[in-house]
C-alpha positions, 0 to 999 in steps of 0.5 A: 089701143093702149098697152095696158087696156090691151093686156086687160082685154086679152086676159079677160078674153083668155080667162072666158075661153079657158073656162068654157073649154076647160068645163067641156074636158072636165065634163069628159073626164067626170064621164070616165068617172075620173075624181075631180081633182083629175078633171080639172088637171086634164083641164090644165094638162091640155089647154095649159100646154097648148098655151104655154107652148105658144109662148115658148115658140114666140121667145124662141123666134125672138132669140134667133132659134127655131120654134117649129117644135113648140109650135108642133107641141101647141097645135098637137095640144090643141087638136086633143082638146078640140077632139075631147070637146067634139067627144063632150058635144056627142055625149049631150047630143049637141051636135055640131053646134055644141062642138063649135061652142066648146072648141072655138074658145080654145082655137080662138085663144090660141090664135090670138096668142100667136098674133099678139105675139108676132109683133115683137117677133118681128121687132126682134128680126128687125134688129138682127137684120132679118127680113122674113118673106111678105106676100106682095098686096096685090088686091083682089081684083087682081087675083080674080082678074088674073089669078095664074099670073098672081100665084106664078110671080108670088111663087117667083118673087119667093124662090128669089127671096130664098135664093138672094135674101131680102128684096131691094126695097128691104135692103134699101130699109136696112141701109137707112138704119146704118151709119154713114161711116158704115155706108162709106167703109162699104164703098170706099172698101170696093173702090180701087185704093188709089181713087180712095187716096186721091179722095180723101186728099181732096177732103183734107189737102193739108194732111201728110201721107201718115194722117191720111192713110190712118183716116183711110184705115178707119174706113176700110181701106188698108194703106200704108203712108209709104203707098199714100205718097207713092199714089199722091207723088207718083209724077216725075218731080218738077225742078225749079232753078233760081238765078242769081242776079250777080256773079259769084264766081272770083274775080281772078277766076278764068272767064268762060263766057262773055260779060253776061255770064251771070245769066243762067245757061240754056236747059238745052244748051248753045248751039254747035259752032264752027271751029272757026267761030270756037277760035274767034270765041275764045280770043274774045273772052281770053282778051289781052295777050295770049298764045295759040296754046291757050285758045287751042286749050280753051276750045278743047276745053269749052267746045270739044273741039280739037284744033291746031296751033297754026289753025288757030293763027290763021283764023286770026289773022283772017279775022284781023285782017277783015276787020282792019279797013273799016273796024278797029284792030283786034286788041293785044295779040297772040304768039 
């Protein structure tokens, strides 16, 4: 039904109900010889106050206030009006049919008004994310075949609603109305901050720590750029060594390695040498004329081995003797 048609129908029913019950209250007042204006006032007092209290109850519910007082007043005024309608039926000896004829319009009007204002109240509660308890729809057969079980289930759900708030289905309905940012804020806020930082980095790999921290703050994860950097770069840094193909050492500098000095040294270092091997290596590097003291100094400086000049001469003489029959003698000499 369209809103205008509904308002028109409600207005017609309201006027008819007020006229019927008002005439009954007017007759009771005239029975006690009340003036006509007072008799009309009696009708306005009882039905008018009850109708106004229902309107106030609807506004209170829509505003989130308690409507208990307004509804209690409306029921009280309607009850007095019904009692007077019954008294009028007895005056005219109409019995129960006359009582129902005079009283039902008042009761029906109040119930109709209550039902018509239930929709706006429910919309206002939904806007405030309030979800009142709703009886489960089991159907007539369920209540007829298992009334006790159905009753216990309804009671258990009511207790759960009171203790824990809306049911799961109602909570889902509320979540649908929330924005994606609100849902993500709750989810990321309950997550480990380190995991949230990694998720943000995967979504924005080019962002720096300051940008990631600012982004995460908008989703409820309060972190600083330093904390973001610590999480993303917490692993030990990897050192990359770039080798040059040319030897940058001056030409007149002493050479500490053979001709392949341009190669970068091994990370784990060369294998340990014996004294004799260190002496022979030093002699090969020095080349030309050198003294035993030069070999002693280089072996100590390079190989961290201490030898004596006599031992150097002995090793070099032995090497010269071993190489002289089948190979070329060692170039240069030593003192």
